[in-house]
N, CA, C and O of each residue as an XYZ file, in Angstrom:
392
protein
N       0.860     -1.178      0.000
C       0.000      0.000      0.000
C       0.909      1.245      0.000
O       1.845      1.342      0.793
N       0.614      2.187     -0.900
C       1.415      3.408     -0.950
C       0.825      4.473     -0.021
O      -0.230      4.268      0.578
N       1.499      5.585      0.089
C       1.101      6.647      1.015
C      -0.301      7.164      0.682
O      -1.113      7.379      1.583
N      -0.586      7.361     -0.600
C      -1.897      7.874     -0.985
C      -3.012      6.893     -0.614
O      -4.073      7.309     -0.148
N      -2.779      5.607     -0.817
C      -3.773      4.599     -0.426
C      -3.961      4.585      1.083
O      -5.086      4.497      1.575
N      -2.854      4.672      1.817
C      -2.936      4.690      3.278
C      -3.697      5.919      3.770
O      -4.557      5.818      4.645
N      -3.374      7.077      3.203
C      -4.044      8.316      3.607
C      -5.530      8.239      3.285
O      -6.366      8.612      4.109
N      -5.861      7.759      2.096
C      -7.264      7.640      1.696
C      -8.024      6.733      2.658
O      -9.132      7.059      3.083
N      -7.430      5.604      2.997
C      -8.071      4.667      3.920
C      -8.263      5.305      5.295
O      -9.314      5.146      5.917
N      -7.251      6.022      5.763
C      -7.333      6.672      7.076
C      -8.426      7.739      7.092
O      -9.223      7.798      8.028
N      -8.464      8.585      6.057
C      -9.473      9.644      5.996
C     -10.867      9.044      5.854
O     -11.811      9.514      6.489
N     -11.003      8.023      5.039
C     -12.311      7.369      4.885
C     -12.796      6.809      6.216
O     -13.969      6.942      6.566
N     -11.891      6.187      6.950
C     -12.265      5.638      8.262
C     -12.694      6.767      9.199
O     -13.692      6.642      9.907
N     -11.944      7.864      9.202
C     -12.254      9.004     10.064
C     -13.607      9.630      9.721
O     -14.339     10.065     10.610
N     -13.939      9.672      8.416
C     -15.178     10.304      7.961
C     -16.345      9.335      7.818
O     -17.456      9.737      7.472
N     -16.089      8.068      8.086
C     -17.160      7.072      7.967
C     -17.580      6.811      6.526
O     -18.757      6.581      6.247
N     -16.621      6.849      5.623
C     -16.890      6.623      4.205
C     -16.328      5.263      3.800
O     -15.228      4.889      4.209
N     -17.084      4.534      3.002
C     -16.615      3.264      2.461
C     -15.558      3.572      1.396
O     -15.878      4.204      0.390
N     -14.312      3.143      1.592
C     -13.256      3.437      0.624
C     -13.560      2.913     -0.782
O     -13.033      3.436     -1.765
N     -14.387      1.906     -0.881
C     -14.753      1.358     -2.192
C     -15.561      2.364     -3.007
O     -15.635      2.252     -4.230
N     -16.168      3.344     -2.339
C     -16.965      4.361     -3.046
C     -16.117      5.509     -3.574
O     -16.624      6.370     -4.293
N     -14.832      5.533     -3.227
C     -13.955      6.631     -3.613
C     -13.238      6.287     -4.916
O     -12.473      5.325     -4.983
N     -13.497      7.086     -5.946
C     -12.783      6.924     -7.217
C     -11.629      7.919     -7.206
O     -11.717      9.015     -7.759
N     -10.547      7.500     -6.561
C      -9.395      8.373     -6.368
C      -8.836      8.878     -7.695
O      -8.476     10.050     -7.806
N      -8.761      8.020     -8.689
C      -8.225      8.412     -9.990
C      -9.070      9.517    -10.613
O      -8.529     10.479    -11.159
N     -10.386      9.387    -10.537
C     -11.274     10.401    -11.118
C     -11.100     11.745    -10.413
O     -11.069     12.789    -11.064
N     -10.988     11.719     -9.097
C     -10.826     12.967     -8.341
C      -9.478     13.604     -8.661
O      -9.392     14.819     -8.842
N      -8.431     12.796     -8.731
C      -7.106     13.335     -9.050
C      -7.059     13.887    -10.471
O      -6.443     14.925    -10.713
N      -7.704     13.203    -11.408
C      -7.763     13.703    -12.784
C      -8.527     15.027    -12.838
O      -8.113     15.960    -13.527
N      -9.641     15.104    -12.109
C     -10.420     16.340    -12.072
C      -9.588     17.488    -11.510
O      -9.537     18.567    -12.101
N      -8.945     17.261    -10.384
C      -8.178     18.346     -9.776
C      -6.994     18.752    -10.646
O      -6.607     19.921    -10.655
N      -6.414     17.804    -11.375
C      -5.345     18.149    -12.321
C      -5.886     19.069    -13.408
O      -5.280     20.092    -13.728
N      -7.043     18.691    -13.978
C      -7.644     19.496    -15.048
C      -7.968     20.906    -14.564
O      -7.740     21.884    -15.276
N      -8.502     21.002    -13.350
C      -8.860     22.316    -12.810
C      -7.600     23.122    -12.492
O      -7.540     24.315    -12.791
N      -6.601     22.488    -11.894
C      -5.362     23.194    -11.556
C      -4.675     23.747    -12.794
O      -4.152     24.862    -12.781
N      -4.680     22.964    -13.859
C      -4.017     23.398    -15.088
C      -4.898     24.309    -15.931
O      -4.392     25.197    -16.616
N      -6.203     24.101    -15.889
C      -7.100     24.861    -16.745
C      -7.624     26.149    -16.143
O      -7.944     27.091    -16.868
N      -7.713     26.197    -14.830
C      -8.286     27.371    -14.164
C      -7.197     28.021    -13.304
O      -6.625     29.041    -13.689
N      -6.916     27.434    -12.154
C      -5.873     27.917    -11.243
C      -5.656     26.850    -10.179
O      -6.581     26.115     -9.830
N      -4.449     26.767     -9.672
C      -4.146     25.745     -8.662
C      -5.100     25.781     -7.466
O      -5.600     24.730     -7.064
N      -5.368     26.951     -6.889
C      -6.272     26.967     -5.737
C      -7.691     26.534     -6.072
O      -8.450     26.161     -5.177
N      -8.058     26.576     -7.342
C      -9.401     26.148     -7.736
C      -9.559     24.631     -7.654
O     -10.681     24.132     -7.572
N      -8.455     23.898     -7.675
C      -8.526     22.430     -7.660
C      -9.106     21.877     -6.352
O     -10.096     21.146     -6.394
N      -8.518     22.205     -5.185
C      -9.113     21.676     -3.955
C     -10.502     22.250     -3.688
O     -11.370     21.568     -3.145
N     -10.702     23.501     -4.073
C     -12.024     24.103     -3.882
C     -13.072     23.351     -4.709
O     -14.167     23.075     -4.220
N     -12.742     23.024     -5.941
C     -13.665     22.288     -6.807
C     -13.957     20.902     -6.233
O     -15.105     20.457     -6.224
N     -12.917     20.227     -5.757
C     -13.108     18.903     -5.160
C     -14.016     18.989     -3.936
O     -14.879     18.135     -3.735
N     -13.817     20.022     -3.124
C     -14.653     20.224     -1.942
C     -16.102     20.487     -2.345
O     -17.023     19.893     -1.785
N     -16.300     21.370     -3.310
C     -17.663     21.685     -3.769
C     -18.336     20.453     -4.360
O     -19.527     20.226     -4.147
N     -17.572     19.660     -5.100
C     -18.121     18.429     -5.661
C     -18.539     17.491     -4.523
O     -19.592     16.857     -4.592
N     -17.714     17.406     -3.485
C     -18.056     16.565     -2.341
C     -19.313     17.035     -1.633
O     -20.143     16.224     -1.221
N     -19.454     18.358     -1.492
C     -20.675     18.896     -0.886
C     -21.901     18.517     -1.721
O     -22.927     18.104     -1.182
N     -21.779     18.664     -3.045
C     -22.901     18.327     -3.933
C     -23.205     16.833     -3.881
O     -24.369     16.433     -3.894
N     -22.163     16.014     -3.822
C     -22.373     14.559     -3.725
C     -23.112     14.233     -2.427
O     -24.070     13.460     -2.422
N     -22.652     14.831     -1.330
C     -23.280     14.575     -0.033
C     -24.720     15.056      0.033
O     -25.560     14.436      0.686
N     -25.004     16.161     -0.644
C     -26.364     16.713     -0.659
C     -27.262     15.993     -1.659
O     -28.478     16.186     -1.672
N     -26.647     15.164     -2.493
C     -27.426     14.447     -3.501
C     -27.791     15.299     -4.702
O     -28.698     14.949     -5.456
N     -27.090     16.424     -4.891
C     -27.416     17.316     -6.008
C     -26.429     17.212     -7.168
O     -26.629     17.845     -8.205
N     -25.380     16.431     -7.008
C     -24.392     16.291     -8.083
C     -24.945     15.371     -9.170
O     -25.498     14.315     -8.862
N     -24.801     15.764    -10.439
C     -25.245     14.883    -11.513
C     -24.351     13.642    -11.578
O     -23.217     13.673    -11.098
N     -24.845     12.562    -12.159
C     -24.054     11.318    -12.224
C     -22.706     11.505    -12.926
O     -21.735     10.830    -12.585
N     -22.640     12.403    -13.889
C     -21.407     12.622    -14.643
C     -20.651     13.870    -14.161
O     -20.021     14.565    -14.958
N     -20.719     14.142    -12.878
C     -20.160     15.376    -12.322
C     -18.681     15.550    -12.631
O     -18.254     16.652    -12.975
N     -17.894     14.495    -12.519
C     -16.453     14.610    -12.753
C     -16.186     14.996    -14.207
O     -15.385     15.890    -14.478
N     -16.849     14.331    -15.125
C     -16.653     14.622    -16.539
C     -17.089     16.050    -16.875
O     -16.416     16.750    -17.632
N     -18.207     16.470    -16.312
C     -18.708     17.825    -16.583
C     -17.757     18.894    -16.066
O     -17.465     19.866    -16.762
N     -17.277     18.710    -14.843
C     -16.371     19.701    -14.269
C     -15.022     19.717    -14.997
O     -14.436     20.780    -15.202
N     -14.540     18.544    -15.381
C     -13.290     18.480    -16.147
C     -13.440     19.209    -17.475
O     -12.555     19.962    -17.881
N     -14.548     18.985    -18.139
C     -14.810     19.653    -19.420
C     -14.900     21.173    -19.218
O     -14.376     21.943    -20.024
N     -15.566     21.595    -18.141
C     -15.664     23.027    -17.848
C     -14.272     23.633    -17.653
O     -13.998     24.727    -18.148
N     -13.395     22.928    -16.933
C     -12.040     23.434    -16.678
C     -11.245     23.523    -17.975
O     -10.516     24.490    -18.196
N     -11.384     22.521    -18.824
C     -10.671     22.544    -20.111
C     -11.214     23.652    -21.003
O     -10.445     24.333    -21.681
N     -12.530     23.840    -21.009
C     -13.133     24.923    -21.789
C     -12.679     26.277    -21.248
O     -12.406     27.196    -22.020
N     -12.597     26.399    -19.938
C     -12.148     27.639    -19.295
C     -10.729     27.970    -19.758
O     -10.418     29.109    -20.108
N      -9.880     26.943    -19.751
C      -8.487     27.146    -20.162
C      -8.414     27.604    -21.608
O      -7.658     28.521    -21.930
N      -9.189     26.978    -22.481
C      -9.183     27.348    -23.889
C      -9.691     28.755    -24.109
O      -9.116     29.510    -24.894
N     -10.754     29.111    -23.430
C     -11.335     30.451    -23.581
C     -10.376     31.510    -23.062
O     -10.228     32.569    -23.673
N      -9.723     31.232    -21.939
C      -8.814     32.220    -21.360
C      -7.493     32.299    -22.112
O      -6.848     33.347    -22.113
N      -7.085     31.217    -22.746
C      -5.869     31.262    -23.560
C      -6.073     32.191    -24.739
O      -5.199     32.991    -25.072
N      -7.239     32.079    -25.371
C      -7.548     32.955    -26.503
C      -7.609     34.406    -26.045
O      -7.084     35.290    -26.722
N      -8.237     34.661    -24.918
C      -8.354     36.008    -24.378
C      -6.986     36.548    -23.988
O      -6.656     37.694    -24.293
N      -6.178     35.711    -23.304
C      -4.844     36.141    -22.878
C      -3.963     36.468    -24.068
O      -3.198     37.432    -24.029
N      -4.063     35.680    -25.119
C      -3.247     35.915    -26.299
C      -3.563     37.279    -26.895
O      -2.654     38.023    -27.263
N      -4.844     37.609    -26.991
C      -5.237     38.914    -27.513
C      -4.784     40.036    -26.598
O      -4.283     41.058    -27.065
N      -4.956     39.851    -25.312
C      -4.551     40.882    -24.344
C      -3.043     41.064    -24.363
O      -2.552     42.191    -24.303
N      -2.309     39.968    -24.446
C      -0.853     40.065    -24.480
C      -0.379     40.776    -25.736
O       0.575     41.552    -25.682
N      -1.022     40.526    -26.855
C      -0.651     41.203    -28.102
C      -0.889     42.701    -27.971
O      -0.069     43.503    -28.419
N      -2.024     43.088    -27.351
C      -2.321     44.501    -27.151
C      -1.302     45.145    -26.216
O      -0.863     46.271    -26.451
N      -0.927     44.431    -25.156
C       0.051     44.953    -24.202
C       1.391     45.146    -24.873
O       2.046     46.169    -24.671
N       1.815     44.163    -25.683
C       3.082     44.280    -26.408
C       3.049     45.447    -27.376
O       4.025     46.188    -27.487
N       1.937     45.620    -28.079
C       1.819     46.716    -29.045
C       1.919     48.066    -28.329
O       2.585     48.984    -28.808
N       1.256     48.174    -27.184
C       1.309     49.423    -26.414
C       2.730     49.683    -25.912
O       3.197     50.822    -25.933
N       3.408     48.644    -25.468
C       4.783     48.797    -24.987
C       5.705     49.195    -26.125
O       6.589     50.033    -25.947
N       5.504     48.595    -27.302
C       6.324     48.945    -28.467
C       6.101     50.399    -28.857
O       7.045     51.101    -29.220
N       4.863     50.847    -28.783
C       4.536     52.233    -29.160
C       5.181     53.215    -28.187
O       5.645     54.280    -28.596
N       5.213     52.862    -26.903
C       5.806     53.779    -25.921
C       7.329     53.797    -26.011
O       7.964     54.774    -25.614
N       7.920     52.713    -26.536
C       9.372     52.666    -26.709
C       9.833     53.526    -27.883
O      10.997     53.923    -27.947
N       8.931     53.809    -28.802
C       9.309     54.562    -30.020
C       9.474     56.021    -29.764
O       9.788     56.778    -30.683
């Protein structure tokens, strides 16, 4: 058993959760997508919010896939926006250097 498995088992025992219900890979993949697509601090926050929704019974069955897709879409939309903004900033800097 590795450290992550041990930690997961310990936390599940502490919280009264059946470890068999935890899809660790899906949660780690989701947090990776959010950390890379949105921002690092958004990853644990998203996982927490997903857990709240799961506990409340309001999370859709495909919650992980939906949130991952949202994070990837966010990254794509912001990359396009950042590229345009960066080009404008560079142009303004070039103009002031002249």
